[in-house]
C-alpha positions, 0 to 999 in steps of 0.5 A: 817039481818033485825035487824041489819038495825034496830039497824043501823037506831036507833043507827047510822051507824058508832056505828054499824060498830063498833060494828060489827067489834069489835065483828069479830075481839075479835076471832084474838085478842085472839089468837094473845094475846095467841101466844105472851105469847107462844112467851115468854115463849120461848125466857125465855126459851131460855135466 
């Protein structure tokens, strides 16, 4: 937490928040991409 506050003072609060959110969302985006690929395969099989 101390290091996060240090980054916020050095780089600016908005940049630190944006980086934090990108790191948190990365895993969810990967899961979403995999689900979309699976859905595309299922739809291709039915057509």
